N, C-alpha and C positions, 0 to 999 in steps of 0.2 A: 504494500499500500504506500502510496506517495501522497503526502500532505503538503500542500502549498498555500501559504497565506501571504498577503501583502498588505501594507499600510495598517499593521497591527501594532498597537502601542504596548511595548513590553516593559517599559521603564516604570519604576516607582516614582511618583510625583516629587519626591524629595531628592531624587538623584538625576543626573543628567546622562548617565549611562548604566547599562545592565552589567551586573558583576557575576551573574551566573544564571543557569537554568536548571530545573530539576524535572526529571521524567518520573512520574509516579508509577509504582509497579501495577502490573495488570493482574487480573484475578486467576487466570490460568494461562499455561503455555509460556512461551518466550517472546520477548520483544527485542528486536535488534534495531539500533538507531545508526544511521550513516548520513554523512553530508548535511549536518545541522548548520545552518548558516544564519547569522543574525547581522543584518546590515543596517547601518545608520550613519549618516553624515554629520552628526552633531555630537557634542560632548567632547571632553578633553581627557578621557581615561587613557592610561598606557594601553597599548595594543588595540586602539580604536580602529585600525585598518584591517581590511580583509587579509587573512593570514595565508590563504591558499590551502593546500592539502596538508593537514596536520593530524597527528594521532594523539588522543588523550589517553594517558596511562594512569589507571587508578591503582593505588596500593594502600595497604593496611600495614601498621607497624609490625616489624618482626623482631624488635629488641627495645629495651629501655634506653634512656639516654646514656651517652658515653661520658658525660660530665657529672661528676659527683654532686649530689644534692639536687639534681634536676628531675628526680621522680619522688618527690616529697608527698605526693597524694597517697591516701591509704586505699589499697584494692580490696574488693569484697572477695569472699570466698565463694565458689571453690578455686577460683583463679587467684593465686597469691603473687602473681607477677603482673605488674601494671599494664605492660603492652598487650597481654592476653584479653584484657577487659575492654578494649577499644577496637573499632573497626569490624565488629561482628555483623555479619549478614546472614539472616535477618538479625535485626537488633535484639539484644537480650537484656531486658531491664533489670534482671537479677544480677548482672555483671557490670560493675562500674568502679570508678576511682573517685574518691571524694576528698575534699580539703576545705578548712575554713581559715587558714592561716595566710594573712596578707603577704604577698611576696613569694608565696610557694609555687613552683613550676611542676608540671607533668609533661615531659618531653620525650619524643620517641624517634628511633631510627627506623629506616625503611630499606627494602631490598635494593641491591645495587642496580644502577641504570646501565643499559648497554650504550654503546656510542651513538649518540644522537644529538640534535640540537634542542636545547631546552629553552622554551620561550618564556615560561613563567611557572611558578609553583602556586597551587591553589589549595588551601587547606579548608576542609569542611569538618564541622563538629556539631553534634546535637548535645545540648547542654540543658540540665534542669536544676532549679533550686529546690533542694529536697527538705527544707525546713523553714520555719518562720524567720522573719529578719530580711535584710537585704545584703546583697553582695554584687560586685561587678567583677568580671573576668575578661580576659582578652586572649585571642589566638596569637600564637607566637611562632615565628620562623627564626631559627638560630643557625648561623653559618660562620665558621671560622672564628668563633669567639664573639660574634656580634649578634644581638637580638634585634629583631624587627617585630615589635609588639603592635598588633592591630588596635583599633579603636575599642576601648572598654565598653561592655555592654552589660545589662542586668538580666540574668536568666529569670525565667518565670517559675513561680512555685506550682509544682503539681503537673507540669507538662513540658515535654522536651521542645526546644526551639532550635532550628537549624541556622548556624552562622558559618560564614567563610571569611577567609583572609587571603588576598592575592599578593603575591610576592613577584612583581615583574622584573626585579633586579636583585642580585645577590647582596644582601645587607652588609656583608663584610667588605666588598669591593665596590659597591655602588655601580657596578657594571653588569652587563648581561651574564646570565648563568652560564657557567662551563658545565659540562656533564659530570665532571669529577665533584665540583662544588655542590651541585644540586643533589647528587647521589649521596653526599655525606652531610647534607643539611639535616637538621632535626626539626620536627613540627610538634606543637603541643599547645598547652593552655597555661595561663598564669592567673592566680587570684590577685586582682588589682586593688580591690577595697572591700 
């Protein structure tokens, strides 16, 4: 099936550009998506131009942070290892990592990348506030000793909300990602307040 739409407004009124799209799961069978193109001539976001043929590579963590103190969150049982509680498909609400200490991180490493050109890293996370009170958290990209913390947001009590953080350049070099640097970057979350 081919779906084609034109003159469709996809942007949130508070933004001048779209930062992501989400395909909801279907009730049965498989759904394969190819050649998803969103074109717009306005906005000033990085990567606002048509990129041509690209591949989106999705990964889930395969290890905790290599930096001491960067997995300060507490994992639930039965998974006693932080990275095993995230990236589960389908999501398992009984497996999660939690923390209430301002300044704590929960950062993760990912499988190695093969030789390719990396245009940007895009971290996605579903986060829930599980108790009364208020907190703010931010998604973080860590590369070569430098953090790039996204805008802090307030999770919702009792329901998971989906957030993302786009890293169009390597925060350590302020230049385009190299395969090596993208492959060794760590992604995760920080308790901001």
